[in-house]
C-alpha positions as CSV (number, residue, x, y, z in Angstrom):
1,M,0.1,-0.1,0.3
2,K,1.1,3.5,-0.7
3,K,0.6,6.4,1.7
4,Q,-1.0,9.2,0.2
5,T,0.9,12.6,0.7
6,R,-0.2,16.1,0.5
7,S,1.5,19.2,0.7
8,I,1.5,21.4,4.1
9,L,-0.4,23.8,1.6
10,E,-3.4,21.2,1.1
11,E,-3.1,20.1,4.7
12,I,-3.2,23.7,6.0
13,G,-6.3,24.7,3.3
14,N,-8.1,21.6,4.3
15,M,-8.3,22.8,8.4
16,V,-9.5,25.8,7.6
17,P,-13.1,25.5,9.1
18,Q,-15.7,26.6,6.4
19,Q,-17.2,29.5,7.9
20,D,-13.6,30.7,7.7
21,R,-12.9,30.4,3.9
22,A,-14.3,33.9,3.2
23,T,-11.9,35.5,5.1
24,V,-8.9,33.5,4.0
25,I,-10.7,34.3,0.5
26,E,-10.3,38.0,1.3
27,S,-6.8,38.1,2.6
28,R,-5.3,36.0,-0.4
29,A,-7.2,38.2,-2.9
30,N,-5.5,41.2,-0.7
31,H,-2.4,40.2,-0.4
32,A,-2.7,39.5,-4.8
33,I,-4.2,42.9,-5.2
34,N,-1.2,44.2,-3.3
35,S,1.4,42.3,-5.2
36,A,0.0,43.2,-8.8
37,I,-0.1,47.1,-7.6
38,N,3.8,46.5,-6.8
39,V,4.5,45.2,-10.3
40,I,2.5,48.2,-11.9
41,N,4.3,50.6,-9.9
42,M,7.9,48.9,-10.9
43,I,6.3,48.4,-14.3
44,H,6.4,52.3,-14.3
45,E,9.7,53.0,-12.4
46,N,11.9,51.0,-15.4
47,F,9.8,51.6,-18.5
48,D,8.9,54.4,-20.5
49,A,5.4,55.9,-20.4
50,D,4.4,54.3,-23.3
51,V,5.6,50.4,-22.8
52,A,4.5,51.0,-19.2
53,A,1.1,51.1,-20.1
54,E,1.0,48.1,-22.5
55,L,2.7,46.0,-19.9
56,E,0.3,47.6,-17.5
57,R,-3.1,46.5,-20.0
58,R,-0.7,43.1,-20.6
59,L,-0.8,42.4,-16.8
60,I,-4.4,43.0,-16.7
61,N,-5.2,41.0,-19.6
62,S,-3.4,38.2,-18.6
63,I,-5.1,38.4,-14.9
64,R,-8.8,38.4,-16.3
65,G,-7.9,35.6,-19.1
66,K,-5.9,33.4,-16.4
67,D,-2.9,33.3,-18.9
68,S,0.3,34.4,-17.4
69,T,2.0,33.9,-21.2
70,K,0.7,37.2,-22.5
71,F,2.4,39.4,-19.8
72,S,5.5,37.0,-20.3
73,R,5.8,37.7,-23.8
74,G,4.9,41.2,-23.9
75,V,8.2,41.5,-21.1
76,R,10.2,39.6,-23.6
77,K,9.3,41.8,-26.6
78,Y,10.4,45.0,-24.5
79,R,13.3,43.4,-22.8
80,Q,14.9,42.7,-26.2
């Protein structure tokens, strides 16, 4: 018999009581939003205005479309 293993994050996620799931979701969302804001600020600090606007648009569209490759392609395009 193989023992099934789970990651620590899965274990922690399973330990959260049902009524606290909304709190966990809110907390994770706040962290994600703050991280995205920091990335946007870094983009505007390191690229000119036109490129920064394009990368910001790509970041938002990547999140909306759940496809990180859209943003990665844009960064590679302007990095060269």
